[in-house]
N, C-alpha and C positions, 0 to 999 in steps of 0.2 A: 552239392553237402553247402547251403548257405554258411553262408560265412559269417563266424558268431560272434566276430574278434570286434576291435576297436573301432568304430566310425570315424573320418571329419571330419561328416555336414554337420559347424552345425548346430542347421537345425532341428538335428537328432542326439544334439546334448545337454541336458539337462542341465545348468548352472547354477552360482552357488544358493546357498538354503536353499532348492529345489525344489527353482524356480526352473524353465523351460524359455526356451533362449528368445521367447515367443518380450517375452519383457521386454524382451534388449533389445528386439526391432521394432516397439516404441518407442521406447525411450531412443536409438539412435537415428527414427522418420523425425523425432520434438526437434533434436540440436540439426537435422538437417531443415529442418522447416524453419529454424531458427535464426543457422546462420544465413539466410535464402533473403527474408524480411530484412536483416540486418545487412546485407548488406547494400555498398554506393549505394544511389543513387534511384531512394526510393521516398515516400511510400513502393510497397511495387504489389501488381492488381496475381490475385491468386493463381490464374494461370501458368504465368512465367513464373510463382514461387511455388509452384507442382512440379512447374517441368527443374529448373536449380533443383528440390530436391529432390527429383526421381520416388517422389507417392506420388502414389493414385489421387484422386481428386476428393474420391469423398473421400477418405482417411483425412487427408491437408483440410479436407470442412472440417470433422470435429479436432486432428486434433489444431484450428487456428482459434472455434472456440474454447474448446481447456485451456492455450494460452491466454486467446481474451481477456476469460472470465478471472484468471489468476495474476493479468496484469503487464503481461510482459511482450505483448502484442494487440496492436492498436489497433481497432478496424477506420483505415480514413474517407469513406465512404466510396459505390465504385467499384468494389471489393475489393478496392486495395486494403491492405498490410504493410505499418508501419508499425517502429522497438514506439511500444507497454513503458511506461513507466519502471513497473519493478526492474526492467530490465535497462533498464541508464545508469538505478540507482545503485545497480550492479554493479554495471560501468565503473562505476563512479566510486565506490567500495572501492577500488581492488587500487587505485590508481588514491590510497590515502594517507601516499605522501604530499600531494599536490599540496599545492601552496590553497586553490581554491574543493580541497575536494571538502565529501563529505559529511566526513571523521572532524575537520578541522572546524569546519565550520560551528560543526554540534559542541564539540571539545571549548569552542570560543564560546558564547553561546551557557557552555554549563559550567563557567571559572565566572561567567558574570553575574549569572541569578542563585547557584553552589546549591541548586537544586539538580531535581531524575532532573533528563532529555528523552525526549521519545523523536522519537521519527516513524509516520508510521507513510501505507501508500490505499490509496482509495480503490475499492471491487466490487464491483455491482450497493449490494446492502451493507459491507462489514467497510470498517479502513484493516487492517491488518500489522503489526510491529516492524523494519524489517533493523532499522535499530532502538541499540538500547543503550541508558550512561547512565550510569550511577552517578547520584551524590558522596558524600565526604560525609554526608547525616546518622543518624546511630539509626535507622530502618530501609527498609527494605521494601521494595511496593512485589505482586504479586502477578505486576508484568513483566510476556521473557517475547523473545521475538521470535516473531511467524501465530503470539495472538496472535484469535482475530477479533474484531468490538466494534460492539450494537456507534452505532453516527447517533443516535437522537440523545444517546447519556456518556457522548467524553465532549473535550473540545475539542478534539481531530476532526469528530465529526458533528458534529454542530457549525467549527467555523464549515468542510465542504456543504452540507448539504444548504449552507448560504450561497454558497456560489453554484447554484444550481439555483435554473428553473422549476420554482411553483407548482408547474404542470408535475413534473418528475421527480418533488422533494414528493409531493400527493402521491401521485405510484407508488414509490416507494416505501410510505406511511403504510398502503391500500394491501403492502404486500405481504410488509413483513410487520405491521403492526407497529405500539410503537411499551414494547413490556420493562412495567418495570421494574423497576433493579434499582431503589429502596426506597425513599420517605416522596427526595426531594426528586423522586424523576418524574421531567415533565409528560402527560400521559392525555393527554389532548391535543389534535390537529392545528387548530386557532395555537392553541397557548404556544405551538414548539414556532409557525408559522412569524407569531412577532417576536419574538426567542433571537428569532433567526438575522427577523430586519434588524434589533439591537444592533447583533452580530454582524450586518454589515455594513453599521453605519459607526461601528466603531474598528474590525477588524479582528477583534480575535472575539474567543468566543468564551468560554471558566464553564466548567463543570465540581460543580459546589458540594458535591456530594449525590452527583445523577449514578453515577456510575457502583462508585463504591463509597456503604460508612468508612470518616475521614479523609478521605481522598478529599483534598483539592488541586484545580489543574487551568491551567491558558493554553493554550490552544488560534494554531492563524494556517491558516494554508497553507500552499504552496501552489501556484498558478500554474499553465502551462501558457506560453505568445497567442491566444487565442481566449484565456480566463476563465481555463476552464479547468478547476480543483484534481489537481496530478495526486494530491497528501495532504499532508498536517502534518508541525511539527508543537510538542506542547514542553512547558515544566511542572512536572509533580511534585508533589511533596501534603504534609500535611497537616490538618487541622487547627493543633495543638503549636501549631510549631511557625505557624504558616498560614495571614488575619487574609478575610478576600480584599480587603484592599494591599496589601501588600502585595500580592500574587499579582493582580489587574500591574505594581508597578513595574513585573517585566514586560506588557507593554515593547517599548522601544526595543529591546532584544530584544523579544523576542519576532518581532516584523522584519528586524537585520535581518535577523540569520534564516527566515524563512525566504525572504526576497534574498536572497546572494546565494539558499540551496533549484533558485531556480529555472538556471539554466544546463544544471548540473545532475537532473530527476527528466 
């Protein structure tokens, strides 16, 4: 007679929410790969990550591709992988009480300008908000942590594009296009490239109702030691409270914040 009683085999047990343990197994593999990538001595070769994580090479490659797209892992060339900006940011956010933490730097920026502050990371064709500090103003913006935003119509996005090679910018445009978000969105390639030249020369970008009506932002990129854009910081307000000239006056405080954040991301 077969035994129809309970089994202790985790592979045969349904997980909460009706999911099988396969989802948990995939998560465990991803976490082991993250641990292997973050181990001292990185960036690590793919073969070493596979061995340390005890994950089949084909599965590890797929997981690494996904983690790279999400910004948790960064390919370093030669089939090596290092810690990505999103994982660094997560680590820094956990240490929120430290004097030079991400939270403290963003809080000081918000106190200096009195407006909403965002921190976002660059991933592929978009940026993702990972931190938002609301202002004390009687209005709230629709943005939220985890929201993905386009590059061409946002202040952070344009500051990121300004630090990428022109060939890469053109490739991104060819792939994602320049969709019109508002009547003020730059939808022409040459017009956007000219704007990016201005952004590079002054160190910050302005979104003047280009992504959302009545919303005005100033943004600057956070760069890694090689000068590559990891993400950026923005100060966001509404057009009927802060003029273009007034928001550009926030640039010194904004650039101080991005410089302080660079070693933490």
